[in-house]
C-alpha positions, 0 to 999 in steps of 0.5 A, spaced: 703 805 038 703 810 043 697 810 048 693 817 047 690 820 053 686 827 054 687 830 061 681 836 062 682 840 068 689 843 069 689 844 077 695 841 081 692 834 080 691 834 073 697 837 071 701 832 075 697 827 071 698 830 064 706 831 066 707 824 069 703 821 062 708 825 058 714 822 062 712 815 060 712 817 053 704 817 052 701 822 047 697 827 052 692 832 050 692 837 056 685 842 056 683 847 061 679 854 060 685 858 063 690 860 058 696 861 064 695 853 066 695 851 058 701 855 057 705 852 063 704 845 060 704 846 053 712 845 052 711 838 055 705 835 052 703 833 045 698 838 045 695 843 050 689 847 048 685 852 051 677 851 051 671 850 055 670 843 056 662 844 055 664 845 048 663 839 044 665 842 038 671 844 040 673 838 044 672 834 037 676 839 034 682 837 039 681 830 037 679 828 044 674 822 041 680 819 039 684 818 045 684 811 049 683 814 056 680 821 058 681 824 065 677 829 068 680 833 073 675 838 075 672 836 081 671 843 084 666 845 079 661 839 080 656 841 074 662 842 069 665 835 071 659 831 070 657 835 063 664 834 061 663 826 062 657 826 059 660 829 053 666 825 052 661 819 053 657 822 047 664 823 043 665 815 044 671 815 049 670 808 052 675 809 058 673 815 062 676 817 069 674 822 073 676 826 080 670 826 085 669 832 090 666 827 095 662 821 095 655 823 092 659 826 086 663 820 086 656 816 085 653 820 080 660 820 076 659 812 076 652 812 075 653 816 068 659 811 066 666 813 069 670 807 069 674 809 075 672 815 080 679 818 083 679 821 090 686 824 091 685 827 097 682 821 101 687 816 098 693 821 100 690 821 107 689 814 107 696 812 105 699 817 110 695 814 115 698 807 113 705 810 113 704 813 120 701 807 123 705 802 120 712 805 117 715 799 116 711 798 110 715 801 104 708 802 100 701 800 101 695 799 096 688 798 099 684 794 094 678 794 098 676 795 105 679 788 107 685 787 103 691 790 101 698 789 097 704 792 101 711 792 100 715 790 106 723 789 107 724 782 108 724 781 116 730 777 119 726 771 121 724 770 113 732 770 111 734 764 108 727 760 108 724 758 102 717 761 100 713 755 102 718 754 109 716 761 111 709 759 112 706 766 111 700 763 107 698 757 112 700 762 119 698 769 116 694 768 110 698 772 106 701 771 099 708 773 096 706 775 089 713 778 087 720 779 090 724 786 088 731 784 089 737 788 088 744 786 085 750 788 082 752 788 075 758 791 072 759 795 078 752 798 078 747 797 083 741 794 079 734 791 081 730 785 078 723 783 079 721 776 081 713 776 079 709 770 082 715 766 085 716 759 086 714 756 092 722 753 093 724 761 092 729 763 098 728 769 101 734 773 101 737 779 106 735 785 102 729 782 098 723 787 098 717 782 099 710 784 095 705 781 099 697 780 098 693 779 104 687 781 109 689 788 112 688 785 119 693 779 117 698 784 114 698 788 120 700 782 125 706 781 120 708 788 121 
């Protein structure tokens, strides 16, 4: 059964989320009070509705109460964002994610029951900074101020070594939680994932390592 989502607020962020979910074959209800924004996305989502997110009856008629996850992307209007979350809670939506304008807005959203507060501009700025400071990392996901997950092309000093032989855990405090490995099949280049690889797994030249560790230790490795 397809997962069902509602995205309320079709600015750049909300539209991108709605379209990305639709591309993943999810059922998506897209909502905004701006007719032009609704029309621009109508052919690419399950249902696009022009309505005021403060209208509980209209939200219910659109079927919002049946979704698995609601994404509220109305950070530019703090009051509307908070009221929309409260209405979604009243309608019984169990998981609500919301975009926050700032830390105070985020704290209020968390207090009224938002599962995940999203700071897209701040998160993008942090990712850009990490990429500029440590360009060798292909991807960087900050789990907390102290810990991150990163993707790193296997350094040459690890080629041909087993995971236990790399001593990454003992010397750096870093765990290899997955290996992304390219291979060829029927003349085509493909990719496989080895999640939680065994200690005896040997690292190859073109492997991409997915590492988990403290930021200070990851920076040393980089």
